[in-house]
gemmi code that builds the backbone of each chain (N, CA, C; Angstrom):
import gemmi

chains = {
    "A": [
        ("MET", (-6.450, -11.582, 8.823), (-6.206, -10.135, 8.846), (-7.101, -9.403, 7.853)),
        ("MET", (-7.519, -10.101, 6.770), (-8.441, -9.476, 5.823), (-9.583, -10.455, 5.586)),
        ("ALA", (-10.808, -9.932, 5.528), (-11.967, -10.763, 5.209), (-12.715, -10.124, 4.047)),
        ("ILE", (-13.246, -10.963, 3.160), (-13.971, -10.480, 1.993), (-15.329, -11.164, 1.966)),
        ("ASN", (-16.377, -10.372, 1.824), (-17.724, -10.923, 1.766), (-18.411, -10.372, 0.516)),
        ("VAL", (-18.814, -11.270, -0.377), (-19.423, -10.852, -1.642), (-20.903, -11.216, -1.620)),
        ("THR", (-21.763, -10.221, -1.852), (-23.204, -10.472, -1.883), (-23.826, -9.763, -3.077)),
        ("ALA", (-24.934, -10.299, -3.555), (-25.626, -9.688, -4.693), (-26.849, -8.928, -4.193)),
        ("HIS", (-26.997, -7.702, -4.653), (-28.168, -6.883, -4.354), (-28.823, -6.552, -5.692)),
        ("GLN", (-29.704, -7.439, -6.157), (-30.255, -7.359, -7.512), (-29.095, -7.317, -8.513)),
        ("GLN", (-28.986, -6.264, -9.333), (-27.924, -6.297, -10.349), (-26.568, -5.834, -9.813)),
        ("VAL", (-26.531, -5.390, -8.553), (-25.282, -4.846, -7.997), (-24.596, -5.884, -7.098)),
        ("THR", (-23.299, -6.047, -7.311), (-22.514, -6.948, -6.465), (-21.765, -6.118, -5.427)),
        ("VAL", (-21.995, -6.424, -4.172), (-21.341, -5.687, -3.085), (-20.200, -6.533, -2.519)),
        ("VAL", (-19.035, -5.947, -2.518), (-17.857, -6.614, -1.954), (-17.469, -5.864, -0.682)),
        ("GLU", (-17.684, -6.507, 0.458), (-17.316, -5.892, 1.741), (-15.957, -6.440, 2.165)),
        ("VAL", (-15.064, -5.536, 2.451), (-13.700, -5.922, 2.828), (-13.443, -5.413, 4.238)),
        ("SER", (-12.748, -6.201, 5.029), (-12.364, -5.694, 6.347), (-10.925, -6.082, 6.636)),
        ("GLY", (-10.278, -5.259, 7.445), (-8.912, -5.543, 7.874), (-7.879, -4.746, 7.111)),
        ("ARG", (-6.756, -5.394, 6.897), (-5.590, -4.730, 6.337), (-5.345, -5.271, 4.931)),
        ("VAL", (-5.179, -4.377, 3.964), (-4.900, -4.797, 2.584), (-3.486, -4.332, 2.237)),
        ("ASP", (-2.595, -5.300, 2.038), (-1.204, -4.970, 1.739), (-0.639, -5.985, 0.739)),
        ("GLY", (0.670, -5.974, 0.572), (1.295, -6.830, -0.435), (1.074, -8.310, -0.196)),
        ("MET", (0.766, -8.672, 1.031), (0.602, -10.080, 1.364), (-0.745, -10.628, 0.877)),
        ("ASN", (-1.772, -9.769, 0.872), (-3.102, -10.306, 0.559), (-3.852, -9.528, -0.519)),
        ("ALA", (-3.225, -8.509, -1.109), (-3.947, -7.695, -2.094), (-4.404, -8.538, -3.279)),
        ("GLY", (-3.580, -9.529, -3.662), (-3.941, -10.388, -4.786), (-5.226, -11.156, -4.534)),
        ("GLU", (-5.452, -11.486, -3.267), (-6.668, -12.208, -2.879), (-7.898, -11.320, -3.135)),
        ("LEU", (-7.769, -10.039, -2.814), (-8.871, -9.105, -3.058), (-9.121, -8.953, -4.560)),
        ("GLY", (-8.029, -8.777, -5.319), (-8.172, -8.668, -6.773), (-8.814, -9.910, -7.366)),
        ("GLY", (-8.433, -11.076, -6.828), (-8.995, -12.335, -7.317), (-10.488, -12.437, -7.037)),
        ("ALA", (-10.904, -11.990, -5.857), (-12.327, -12.060, -5.487), (-13.165, -11.141, -6.382)),
        ("ILE", (-12.647, -9.944, -6.626), (-13.388, -9.007, -7.487), (-13.401, -9.531, -8.920)),
        ("GLY", (-12.247, -10.047, -9.359), (-12.156, -10.583, -10.719), (-13.132, -11.731, -10.939)),
        ("SER", (-13.266, -12.611, -9.939), (-14.206, -13.732, -10.051), (-15.634, -13.227, -10.158)),
        ("ALA", (-15.955, -12.213, -9.363), (-17.314, -11.642, -9.417), (-17.606, -11.108, -10.815)),
        ("ILE", (-16.624, -10.425, -11.403), (-16.813, -9.860, -12.754), (-16.965, -10.993, -13.771)),
        ("ASP", (-16.107, -12.019, -13.634), (-16.191, -13.170, -14.554), (-17.556, -13.855, -14.475)),
        ("ASN", (-18.171, -13.786, -13.302), (-19.483, -14.409, -13.112), (-20.631, -13.465, -13.468)),
        ("GLY", (-20.292, -12.350, -14.077), (-21.343, -11.450, -14.558), (-21.671, -10.294, -13.636)),
        ("GLY", (-21.015, -10.248, -12.491), (-21.270, -9.141, -11.562), (-20.414, -7.939, -11.931)),
        ("ILE", (-20.839, -7.228, -12.955), (-19.978, -6.145, -13.478), (-20.294, -4.796, -12.835)),
        ("TYR", (-21.410, -4.701, -12.121), (-21.729, -3.461, -11.404), (-21.396, -3.680, -9.937)),
        ("LEU", (-20.244, -3.184, -9.547), (-19.744, -3.516, -8.215), (-19.707, -2.313, -7.283)),
        ("VAL", (-19.940, -2.611, -6.012), (-19.685, -1.641, -4.940), (-18.667, -2.272, -4.004)),
        ("LEU", (-17.603, -1.558, -3.779), (-16.567, -2.039, -2.874), (-16.686, -1.252, -1.575)),
        ("ASP", (-17.163, -1.932, -0.536), (-17.354, -1.275, 0.763), (-16.045, -1.349, 1.546)),
        ("LEU", (-15.432, -0.185, 1.745), (-14.116, -0.129, 2.393), (-14.202, 0.413, 3.819)),
        ("SER", (-15.417, 0.451, 4.362), (-15.587, 1.084, 5.679), (-14.805, 0.368, 6.779)),
        ("GLN", (-14.539, -0.918, 6.586), (-13.841, -1.682, 7.628), (-12.373, -1.946, 7.284)),
        ("VAL", (-11.876, -1.263, 6.263), (-10.462, -1.411, 5.905), (-9.683, -0.296, 6.597)),
        ("ASP", (-8.824, -0.659, 7.520), (-8.118, 0.379, 8.278), (-6.751, 0.715, 7.675)),
        ("TYR", (-6.314, -0.060, 6.688), (-4.961, 0.162, 6.134), (-4.910, -0.396, 4.725)),
        ("MET", (-4.417, 0.404, 3.798), (-4.226, -0.092, 2.433), (-2.931, 0.508, 1.868)),
        ("SER", (-2.057, -0.359, 1.403), (-0.806, 0.105, 0.806), (-0.986, 0.213, -0.705)),
        ("SER", (0.083, 0.596, -1.404), (-0.011, 0.738, -2.867), (-0.313, -0.601, -3.537)),
        ("ALA", (0.035, -1.710, -2.880), (-0.294, -3.031, -3.444), (-1.811, -3.204, -3.536)),
        ("GLY", (-2.526, -2.709, -2.541), (-3.991, -2.765, -2.564), (-4.557, -1.863, -3.646)),
        ("LEU", (-3.989, -0.665, -3.769), (-4.462, 0.262, -4.814), (-4.261, -0.335, -6.206)),
        ("ARG", (-3.142, -1.020, -6.394), (-2.851, -1.642, -7.695), (-3.956, -2.641, -8.062)),
        ("GLU", (-4.416, -3.419, -7.077), (-5.494, -4.377, -7.338), (-6.814, -3.662, -7.620)),
        ("LEU", (-7.053, -2.553, -6.918), (-8.270, -1.775, -7.192), (-8.270, -1.271, -8.628)),
        ("VAL", (-7.122, -0.771, -9.063), (-7.018, -0.228, -10.428), (-7.191, -1.346, -11.462)),
        ("ASN", (-6.526, -2.470, -11.252), (-6.663, -3.584, -12.198), (-8.106, -4.088, -12.253)),
        ("SER", (-8.748, -4.148, -11.102), (-10.142, -4.595, -11.052), (-11.056, -3.589, -11.741)),
        ("PHE", (-10.771, -2.315, -11.521), (-11.563, -1.246, -12.146), (-11.473, -1.337, -13.674)),
        ("LYS", (-10.259, -1.553, -14.165), (-10.066, -1.671, -15.625), (-10.807, -2.886, -16.174)),
        ("LYS", (-10.751, -3.970, -15.419), (-11.441, -5.200, -15.843), (-12.958, -4.965, -15.900)),
        ("ALA", (-13.489, -4.293, -14.885), (-14.934, -4.006, -14.862), (-15.316, -3.094, -16.027)),
        ("LYS", (-14.474, -2.105, -16.301), (-14.771, -1.168, -17.399), (-14.755, -1.890, -18.751)),
        ("ARG", (-13.800, -2.806, -18.917), (-13.731, -3.577, -20.173), (-14.993, -4.400, -20.377)),
        ("ALA", (-15.629, -4.805, -19.267), (-16.875, -5.584, -19.346), (-18.093, -4.658, -19.374)),
        ("ALA", (-17.849, -3.348, -19.564), (-18.910, -2.327, -19.589), (-19.580, -2.159, -18.230)),
        ("GLY", (-18.838, -2.464, -17.179), (-19.361, -2.282, -15.826), (-18.634, -1.153, -15.109)),
        ("ASP", (-18.648, -1.210, -13.769), (-17.997, -0.153, -12.983), (-17.724, -0.694, -11.580)),
        ("ILE", (-16.765, -0.068, -10.917), (-16.561, -0.313, -9.490), (-16.696, 1.030, -8.780)),
        ("ARG", (-17.599, 1.096, -7.817), (-17.780, 2.313, -7.035), (-17.427, 2.016, -5.581)),
        ("LEU", (-16.839, 2.986, -4.934), (-16.340, 2.762, -3.580), (-17.296, 3.343, -2.551)),
        ("ALA", (-17.451, 2.644, -1.449), (-18.297, 3.126, -0.367), (-17.485, 3.300, 0.907)),
        ("GLN", (-17.620, 4.460, 1.488), (-17.162, 4.758, 2.845), (-15.713, 4.377, 3.155)),
        ("PRO", (-14.767, 4.822, 2.342), (-13.379, 4.515, 2.708), (-13.008, 5.216, 4.012)),
        ("SER", (-12.241, 4.540, 4.837), (-11.785, 5.148, 6.091), (-10.842, 6.304, 5.771)),
        ("GLU", (-10.551, 7.081, 6.784), (-9.700, 8.270, 6.595), (-8.346, 7.896, 5.988)),
        ("ARG", (-7.757, 6.825, 6.487), (-6.432, 6.419, 6.004), (-6.484, 5.930, 4.551)),
        ("VAL", (-7.558, 5.205, 4.217), (-7.685, 4.701, 2.847), (-7.968, 5.860, 1.897)),
        ("ARG", (-8.810, 6.773, 2.336), (-9.099, 7.945, 1.502), (-7.811, 8.743, 1.229)),
        ("GLU", (-6.967, 8.796, 2.214), (-5.707, 9.533, 2.074), (-4.830, 8.939, 0.964)),
        ("VAL", (-4.693, 7.626, 0.919), (-3.851, 7.028, -0.133), (-4.549, 7.123, -1.500)),
        ("LEU", (-5.884, 7.070, -1.494), (-6.610, 7.272, -2.761), (-6.341, 8.679, -3.295)),
        ("GLU", (-6.357, 9.662, -2.399), (-6.126, 11.054, -2.817), (-4.683, 11.273, -3.264)),
        ("MET", (-3.740, 10.684, -2.533), (-2.319, 10.872, -2.895), (-2.027, 10.338, -4.290)),
        ("SER", (-2.731, 9.276, -4.669), (-2.480, 8.658, -5.973), (-3.434, 9.181, -7.048)),
        ("GLY", (-4.297, 10.134, -6.679), (-5.234, 10.704, -7.649), (-6.392, 9.785, -7.981)),
        ("LEU", (-6.525, 8.681, -7.253), (-7.594, 7.725, -7.572), (-8.956, 8.188, -7.056)),
        ("ASP", (-8.951, 9.213, -6.199), (-10.233, 9.750, -5.726), (-10.994, 10.439, -6.861)),
        ("THR", (-10.282, 10.763, -7.945), (-10.969, 11.354, -9.101), (-11.265, 10.306, -10.172)),
        ("VAL", (-10.777, 9.111, -9.980), (-11.014, 8.016, -10.935), (-12.260, 7.225, -10.504)),
        ("PHE", (-12.287, 6.873, -9.222), (-13.425, 6.118, -8.684), (-14.515, 7.086, -8.230)),
        ("ARG", (-15.762, 6.659, -8.394), (-16.851, 7.382, -7.733), (-16.920, 6.875, -6.300)),
        ("ILE", (-16.893, 7.807, -5.359), (-16.826, 7.450, -3.942), (-18.084, 7.955, -3.234)),
        ("PHE", (-18.716, 7.070, -2.475), (-19.963, 7.411, -1.786), (-19.782, 7.277, -0.278)),
        ("ASN", (-20.632, 8.025, 0.446), (-20.503, 8.033, 1.911), (-21.017, 6.758, 2.561)),
        ("THR", (-21.950, 6.090, 1.895), (-22.489, 4.853, 2.473), (-22.612, 3.786, 1.384)),
        ("GLN", (-22.678, 2.550, 1.827), (-22.875, 1.435, 0.897), (-24.217, 1.578, 0.176)),
        ("ALA", (-25.252, 1.979, 0.940), (-26.592, 2.106, 0.355), (-26.605, 3.142, -0.775)),
        ("GLU", (-25.923, 4.255, -0.568), (-25.853, 5.291, -1.607), (-25.125, 4.763, -2.838)),
        ("ALA", (-24.054, 4.021, -2.616), (-23.291, 3.480, -3.744), (-24.132, 2.485, -4.537)),
        ("VAL", (-24.876, 1.635, -3.832), (-25.738, 0.649, -4.508), (-26.829, 1.374, -5.296)),
        ("ALA", (-27.413, 2.386, -4.657), (-28.514, 3.122, -5.298), (-28.051, 3.929, -6.509)),
        ("SER", (-26.752, 4.173, -6.614), (-26.238, 5.003, -7.724), (-26.292, 4.275, -9.071)),
        ("TYR", (-26.479, 2.969, -9.032), (-26.551, 2.198, -10.291), (-27.975, 2.211, -10.850)),
    ],
    "B": [
        ("MET", (20.421, 2.426, 19.053), (19.816, 2.046, 17.778), (19.103, 0.684, 17.925)),
        ("HIS", (17.945, 0.591, 17.295), (17.196, -0.664, 17.283), (17.354, -1.318, 15.912)),
        ("LYS", (17.412, -2.628, 15.899), (17.691, -3.325, 14.638), (16.832, -4.575, 14.511)),
        ("LEU", (16.358, -4.830, 13.279), (15.594, -6.051, 12.988), (16.096, -6.600, 11.662)),
        ("ARG", (16.274, -7.904, 11.606), (16.670, -8.556, 10.357), (15.676, -9.675, 10.075)),
        ("VAL", (15.044, -9.622, 8.901), (14.034, -10.638, 8.551), (14.367, -11.222, 7.181)),
        ("PRO", (13.889, -12.449, 6.897), (14.062, -12.998, 5.545), (13.290, -12.151, 4.527)),
        ("GLY", (13.745, -12.176, 3.271), (13.144, -11.338, 2.231), (11.909, -11.943, 1.603)),
        ("VAL", (10.921, -12.263, 2.421), (9.662, -12.844, 1.921), (8.493, -11.982, 2.385)),
        ("ILE", (7.400, -12.064, 1.628), (6.332, -11.070, 1.769), (5.672, -11.096, 3.140)),
        ("ASP", (5.565, -12.283, 3.760), (4.869, -12.285, 5.050), (5.705, -11.666, 6.174)),
        ("GLN", (6.959, -11.352, 5.877), (7.792, -10.701, 6.885), (7.628, -9.180, 6.890)),
        ("VAL", (6.916, -8.664, 5.895), (6.713, -7.209, 5.846), (5.927, -6.754, 7.073)),
        ("ARG", (4.945, -7.565, 7.456), (4.154, -7.187, 8.641), (4.998, -7.229, 9.913)),
        ("VAL", (5.964, -8.144, 9.952), (6.873, -8.198, 11.104), (7.674, -6.897, 11.173)),
        ("ALA", (8.140, -6.450, 10.001), (8.896, -5.196, 9.942), (8.017, -4.011, 10.342)),
        ("CYS", (6.772, -4.012, 9.860), (5.841, -2.926, 10.209), (5.566, -2.913, 11.711)),
        ("ASP", (5.331, -4.101, 12.272), (5.040, -4.182, 13.714), (6.235, -3.719, 14.549)),
        ("PHE", (7.429, -4.044, 14.075), (8.653, -3.618, 14.766), (8.692, -2.091, 14.880)),
        ("VAL", (8.427, -1.431, 13.769), (8.481, 0.036, 13.751), (7.310, 0.636, 14.543)),
        ("LYS", (6.128, 0.046, 14.353), (4.954, 0.558, 15.078), (5.134, 0.423, 16.592)),
        ("ASN", (5.688, -0.699, 17.015), (5.885, -0.905, 18.454), (6.869, 0.098, 19.033)),
        ("LEU", (7.926, 0.380, 18.275), (8.883, 1.381, 18.748), (8.204, 2.741, 18.884)),
        ("ALA", (7.391, 3.086, 17.883), (6.705, 4.377, 17.907), (5.692, 4.427, 19.048)),
        ("HIS", (5.001, 3.311, 19.238), (4.009, 3.255, 20.321), (4.687, 3.418, 21.678)),
        ("GLN", (5.796, 2.682, 21.853), (6.520, 2.761, 23.137), (7.056, 4.162, 23.396)),
        ("ALA", (7.365, 4.870, 22.302), (7.902, 6.227, 22.443), (6.786, 7.263, 22.573)),
        ("GLY", (5.533, 6.792, 22.536), (4.410, 7.707, 22.735), (4.056, 8.538, 21.512)),
        ("MET", (4.449, 8.069, 20.327), (4.133, 8.813, 19.101), (2.646, 8.693, 18.773)),
        ("ASP", (2.126, 9.691, 18.052), (0.701, 9.664, 17.737), (0.406, 8.734, 16.555)),
        ("ASP", (-0.895, 8.518, 16.301), (-1.316, 7.578, 15.260), (-0.806, 7.974, 13.880)),
        ("ARG", (-0.795, 9.276, 13.618), (-0.356, 9.737, 12.281), (1.116, 9.399, 12.057)),
        ("PHE", (1.937, 9.672, 13.032), (3.371, 9.370, 12.932), (3.551, 7.866, 12.694)),
        ("MET", (2.810, 7.077, 13.466), (2.930, 5.618, 13.338), (2.506, 5.153, 11.950)),
        ("PHE", (1.389, 5.697, 11.465), (0.877, 5.303, 10.143), (1.874, 5.663, 9.043)),
        ("GLU", (2.410, 6.868, 9.094), (3.313, 7.305, 8.032), (4.616, 6.499, 8.039)),
        ("CYS", (5.086, 6.149, 9.222), (6.285, 5.301, 9.311), (5.966, 3.882, 8.835)),
        ("GLU", (4.818, 3.364, 9.265), (4.436, 2.003, 8.899), (4.286, 1.857, 7.391)),
        ("LEU", (3.555, 2.793, 6.785), (3.335, 2.691, 5.337), (4.664, 2.792, 4.581)),
        ("SER", (5.552, 3.655, 5.049), (6.845, 3.821, 4.383), (7.677, 2.549, 4.454)),
        ("ILE", (7.739, 1.952, 5.635), (8.502, 0.707, 5.794), (7.864, -0.404, 4.949)),
        ("ASP", (6.541, -0.468, 4.959), (5.807, -1.458, 4.157), (6.174, -1.324, 2.676)),
        ("GLU", (6.088, -0.099, 2.162), (6.318, 0.104, 0.727), (7.755, -0.236, 0.319)),
        ("ILE", (8.712, 0.158, 1.154), (10.118, -0.118, 0.831), (10.385, -1.630, 0.862)),
        ("CYS", (9.929, -2.281, 1.932), (10.179, -3.726, 2.056), (9.462, -4.503, 0.947)),
        ("THR", (8.229, -4.117, 0.637), (7.485, -4.811, -0.421), (8.190, -4.650, -1.762)),
        ("ASN", (8.703, -3.467, -2.037), (9.462, -3.248, -3.281), (10.699, -4.144, -3.348)),
        ("ILE", (11.404, -4.241, -2.234), (12.611, -5.084, -2.203), (12.245, -6.533, -2.523)),
        ("ILE", (11.164, -7.016, -1.897), (10.769, -8.419, -2.068), (10.246, -8.679, -3.487)),
        ("GLU", (9.417, -7.753, -3.987), (8.808, -7.962, -5.314), (9.808, -7.732, -6.448)),
        ("HIS", (10.552, -6.648, -6.368), (11.431, -6.271, -7.485), (12.887, -6.693, -7.255)),
        ("GLY", (13.400, -6.400, -6.067), (14.801, -6.734, -5.793), (15.029, -8.229, -5.736)),
        ("TYR", (14.222, -8.909, -4.948), (14.383, -10.352, -4.774), (13.497, -11.168, -5.703)),
        ("GLN", (12.640, -10.495, -6.472), (11.772, -11.203, -7.440), (11.015, -12.356, -6.769)),
        ("HIS", (10.538, -12.118, -5.556), (9.794, -13.126, -4.775), (10.611, -14.399, -4.531)),
        ("ASN", (11.918, -14.247, -4.494), (12.788, -15.409, -4.313), (13.864, -15.101, -3.263)),
        ("GLY", (13.433, -14.434, -2.197), (14.413, -13.930, -1.238), (14.415, -14.631, 0.107)),
        ("ALA", (13.943, -15.888, 0.149), (13.864, -16.588, 1.440), (15.237, -16.753, 2.092)),
        ("ASP", (16.284, -16.869, 1.277), (17.632, -17.031, 1.850), (18.392, -15.706, 1.882)),
        ("LYS", (17.667, -14.631, 1.638), (18.280, -13.296, 1.722), (17.555, -12.512, 2.816)),
        ("SER", (18.091, -11.355, 3.122), (17.529, -10.650, 4.273), (17.174, -9.203, 3.948)),
        ("ILE", (16.354, -8.657, 4.823), (16.128, -7.209, 4.879), (16.452, -6.798, 6.314)),
        ("GLU", (17.297, -5.799, 6.435), (17.661, -5.320, 7.767), (17.125, -3.899, 7.937)),
        ("ILE", (16.502, -3.674, 9.070), (15.959, -2.341, 9.358), (16.600, -1.821, 10.633)),
        ("ARG", (17.178, -0.642, 10.537), (17.761, 0.003, 11.712), (16.974, 1.273, 11.999)),
        ("VAL", (16.695, 1.492, 13.234), (15.950, 2.700, 13.616), (16.783, 3.476, 14.637)),
        ("GLU", (17.091, 4.713, 14.300), (17.782, 5.604, 15.232), (16.810, 6.699, 15.643)),
        ("MET", (16.577, 6.801, 16.942), (15.674, 7.839, 17.454), (16.509, 9.039, 17.864)),
        ("LEU", (16.615, 9.981, 16.986), (17.436, 11.168, 17.228), (16.552, 12.290, 17.786)),
        ("PRO", (17.152, 13.360, 18.306), (16.330, 14.403, 18.934), (15.314, 15.054, 17.990)),
        ("GLN", (15.680, 15.256, 16.724), (14.783, 15.940, 15.791), (14.070, 14.994, 14.831)),
        ("VAL", (14.682, 13.865, 14.549), (14.135, 12.944, 13.543), (14.304, 11.493, 13.989)),
        ("TRP", (13.500, 10.627, 13.367), (13.783, 9.196, 13.423), (14.410, 8.829, 12.090)),
        ("ARG", (15.538, 8.131, 12.168), (16.240, 7.729, 10.939), (16.076, 6.214, 10.759)),
        ("PHE", (15.496, 5.843, 9.625), (15.330, 4.433, 9.269), (16.352, 4.085, 8.192)),
        ("THR", (17.116, 3.053, 8.421), (18.058, 2.581, 7.414), (17.635, 1.166, 7.022)),
        ("ILE", (17.391, 0.988, 5.726), (16.898, -0.310, 5.241), (17.932, -0.891, 4.281)),
        ("LEU", (18.425, -2.064, 4.611), (19.487, -2.686, 3.816), (19.001, -3.982, 3.199)),
        ("ASP", (19.352, -4.210, 1.935), (18.996, -5.482, 1.303), (20.136, -5.972, 0.429)),
        ("GLU", (20.054, -7.253, 0.055), (21.126, -7.896, -0.716), (20.756, -8.098, -2.177)),
        ("ALA", (19.734, -7.404, -2.626), (19.317, -7.517, -4.031), (20.342, -6.825, -4.934)),
        ("PRO", (20.272, -7.075, -6.261), (21.184, -6.365, -7.161), (21.091, -4.853, -6.959)),
        ("ARG", (22.201, -4.200, -7.212), (22.291, -2.762, -6.969), (21.170, -2.018, -7.700)),
        ("PHE", (20.411, -1.227, -6.947), (19.326, -0.446, -7.565), (18.997, 0.760, -6.693)),
        ("ASN", (19.011, 1.909, -7.313), (18.656, 3.146, -6.623), (17.201, 3.504, -6.962)),
        ("PRO", (16.281, 3.337, -6.021), (14.861, 3.593, -6.332), (14.556, 5.080, -6.510)),
        ("LEU", (15.521, 5.927, -6.191), (15.265, 7.373, -6.275), (15.519, 7.944, -7.666)),
        ("ILE", (16.047, 7.117, -8.569), (16.355, 7.647, -9.911), (15.144, 7.582, -10.841)),
        ("THR", (14.108, 6.857, -10.448), (12.942, 6.744, -11.335), (12.064, 7.993, -11.195)),
        ("ASP", (11.385, 8.329, -12.303), (10.486, 9.482, -12.275), (9.296, 9.192, -11.372)),
        ("ASP", (8.816, 10.233, -10.710), (7.609, 10.074, -9.900), (6.399, 9.887, -10.804)),
        ("PRO", (5.457, 9.034, -10.399), (4.195, 8.959, -11.140), (3.407, 10.249, -10.932)),
        ("ASP", (2.464, 10.506, -11.836), (1.702, 11.754, -11.799), (0.251, 11.444, -11.401)),
        ("PRO", (-0.165, 11.901, -10.198), (-1.527, 11.593, -9.737), (-2.616, 12.209, -10.617)),
        ("SER", (-2.247, 13.226, -11.404), (-3.272, 13.873, -12.235), (-3.403, 13.209, -13.607)),
        ("GLN", (-2.538, 12.242, -13.883), (-2.574, 11.579, -15.194), (-3.777, 10.628, -15.291)),
        ("PRO", (-4.450, 10.604, -16.444), (-5.555, 9.652, -16.610), (-5.068, 8.215, -16.446)),
        ("LEU", (-5.955, 7.372, -15.971), (-5.587, 5.994, -15.647), (-4.973, 5.249, -16.832)),
        ("ASP", (-5.542, 5.445, -18.016), (-5.079, 4.713, -19.197), (-3.662, 5.087, -19.604)),
        ("GLU", (-3.226, 6.276, -19.204), (-1.890, 6.733, -19.613), (-0.835, 6.456, -18.546)),
        ("ARG", (-1.256, 5.898, -17.430), (-0.302, 5.692, -16.342), (0.519, 4.427, -16.555)),
        ("GLU", (1.787, 4.524, -16.173), (2.600, 3.327, -16.036), (2.220, 2.686, -14.702)),
        ("GLN", (2.213, 1.359, -14.661), (1.947, 0.724, -13.383), (3.202, 0.803, -12.511)),
        ("GLY", (3.021, 0.975, -11.245), (4.162, 0.979, -10.337), (4.675, 2.369, -10.033)),
        ("GLY", (5.581, 2.413, -9.063), (6.181, 3.680, -8.675), (5.442, 4.402, -7.562)),
        ("TRP", (4.265, 3.891, -7.198), (3.479, 4.603, -6.193), (4.024, 4.399, -4.791)),
        ("GLY", (4.585, 3.248, -4.523), (5.103, 2.979, -3.186), (6.160, 3.990, -2.783)),
        ("ILE", (7.158, 4.153, -3.621), (8.247, 5.092, -3.286), (7.715, 6.530, -3.318)),
        ("TYR", (6.715, 6.778, -4.154), (6.084, 8.107, -4.192), (5.437, 8.426, -2.839)),
        ("PHE", (4.731, 7.452, -2.260), (4.117, 7.662, -0.947), (5.199, 7.940, 0.105)),
        ("VAL", (6.283, 7.177, 0.032), (7.368, 7.366, 1.000), (7.899, 8.799, 0.906)),
        ("LYS", (8.026, 9.297, -0.318), (8.526, 10.671, -0.497), (7.571, 11.710, 0.102)),
        ("GLN", (6.271, 11.395, 0.102), (5.309, 12.341, 0.688), (5.426, 12.373, 2.213)),
        ("TYR", (5.825, 11.245, 2.800), (5.782, 11.138, 4.259), (7.127, 11.369, 4.944)),
        ("MET", (8.207, 11.233, 4.192), (9.524, 11.383, 4.806), (10.149, 12.726, 4.406)),
        ("GLN", (10.925, 13.293, 5.313), (11.535, 14.592, 5.028), (12.844, 14.448, 4.257)),
        ("ARG", (13.467, 13.288, 4.330), (14.728, 13.087, 3.603), (14.836, 11.617, 3.220)),
        ("ILE", (15.278, 11.369, 1.981), (15.537, 9.994, 1.537), (16.878, 10.001, 0.811)),
        ("ALA", (17.712, 9.057, 1.123), (19.012, 8.967, 0.456), (19.331, 7.508, 0.176)),
        ("TYR", (20.044, 7.296, -0.930), (20.430, 5.930, -1.305), (21.946, 5.839, -1.416)),
        ("ARG", (22.482, 4.725, -0.979), (23.882, 4.415, -1.263), (24.024, 2.897, -1.362)),
        ("TYR", (25.122, 2.477, -1.975), (25.414, 1.043, -2.077), (26.686, 0.809, -1.300)),
        ("GLU", (26.615, -0.054, -0.295), (27.814, -0.251, 0.514), (27.926, -1.703, 0.952)),
        ("ASN", (29.143, -2.200, 0.866), (29.430, -3.588, 1.278), (28.484, -4.595, 0.638)),
        ("GLY", (28.174, -4.377, -0.632), (27.336, -5.327, -1.362), (25.864, -5.242, -1.038)),
        ("ARG", (25.445, -4.197, -0.370), (24.021, -4.070, -0.043), (23.469, -2.707, -0.461)),
        ("ASN", (22.218, -2.723, -0.929), (21.494, -1.470, -1.130), (21.154, -0.902, 0.238)),
        ("CYS", (21.294, 0.401, 0.362), (21.088, 1.036, 1.658), (20.237, 2.287, 1.445)),
        ("LEU", (19.021, 2.232, 1.943), (18.117, 3.374, 1.792), (17.918, 3.997, 3.173)),
        ("VAL", (18.127, 5.288, 3.250), (17.996, 5.990, 4.532), (16.809, 6.948, 4.452)),
        ("LEU", (15.887, 6.797, 5.376), (14.709, 7.664, 5.450), (14.773, 8.457, 6.752)),
        ("GLU", (14.417, 9.717, 6.680), (14.334, 10.495, 7.915), (12.953, 11.095, 8.070)),
        ("LYS", (12.392, 10.858, 9.232), (11.047, 11.344, 9.544), (11.137, 12.335, 10.700)),
        ("ALA", (10.720, 13.568, 10.438), (10.764, 14.573, 11.499), (9.756, 14.237, 12.588)),
        ("LEU", (10.129, 14.519, 13.820), (9.207, 14.272, 14.919), (8.099, 15.320, 14.904)),
        ("PRO", (6.895, 14.947, 15.333), (5.806, 15.930, 15.378), (6.186, 17.091, 16.299)),
        ("THR", (5.785, 18.300, 15.911), (6.139, 19.458, 16.744), (5.040, 19.716, 17.764)),
    ],
}
model = gemmi.Model(1)
for chain_id, residues in chains.items():
    chain = gemmi.Chain(chain_id)
    for i, (resn, *xyz) in enumerate(residues, 1):
        res = gemmi.Residue()
        res.name, res.seqid = resn, gemmi.SeqId(i, " ")
        for name, pos in zip(("N", "CA", "C"), xyz):
            atom = gemmi.Atom()
            atom.name, atom.element = name, gemmi.Element(name[0])
            atom.pos, atom.b_iso = gemmi.Position(*pos), 0.0
            res.add_atom(atom)
        chain.add_residue(res)
    model.add_chain(chain)
structure = gemmi.Structure()
structure.add_model(model)
structure.setup_entities()
């Protein structure tokens, strides 16, 4: 139901997620991002274009991952959240916390 | 009235979501109505499993009842966790800086944004949360 693909684009780590992110698998997403940060990939782009559903459990992992990246002097920037994901980001005020870009390429280029 | 009873474990949340989505789909509801109902059921059930049952609810249940009334759909969610009214906690503040935020509370906050009425009662040894969602006009 959820797939995660992590790739390196020079100094930027791109995490592409697809499917549904909820209480059942949000920890898996947090773990994947956390591993990338532990391995030195502190400049991250999270491509959410293929995520059609995210509950508060998913947002919690995004926030924890964001804090972890910031502690390592890095950042997590979001690319192309779907309408539904953008809606939950806005409801929780996280649209003003994360830098959000229209495309993955723009998010990568922002570093 | 439609009714579903599932064990209180995390992988059953999707079963509960599919139950509600299928009812909405069969009734011809639009995507927005389905999404708002699905997210609400997801958040309530996940809270019960994580906090009420402390991830130890395999021998306990969550029961979901759906009443399709002329003006609203009424969802009644019952669980056997210790008595707890989720409506007594303060709402989180979306404008608060991240460092000052308490973790948690967002699930029920989302439900409050999407439902027109929420009520809690404790009856026959079960927590009982009633949500009402107005039908699209």
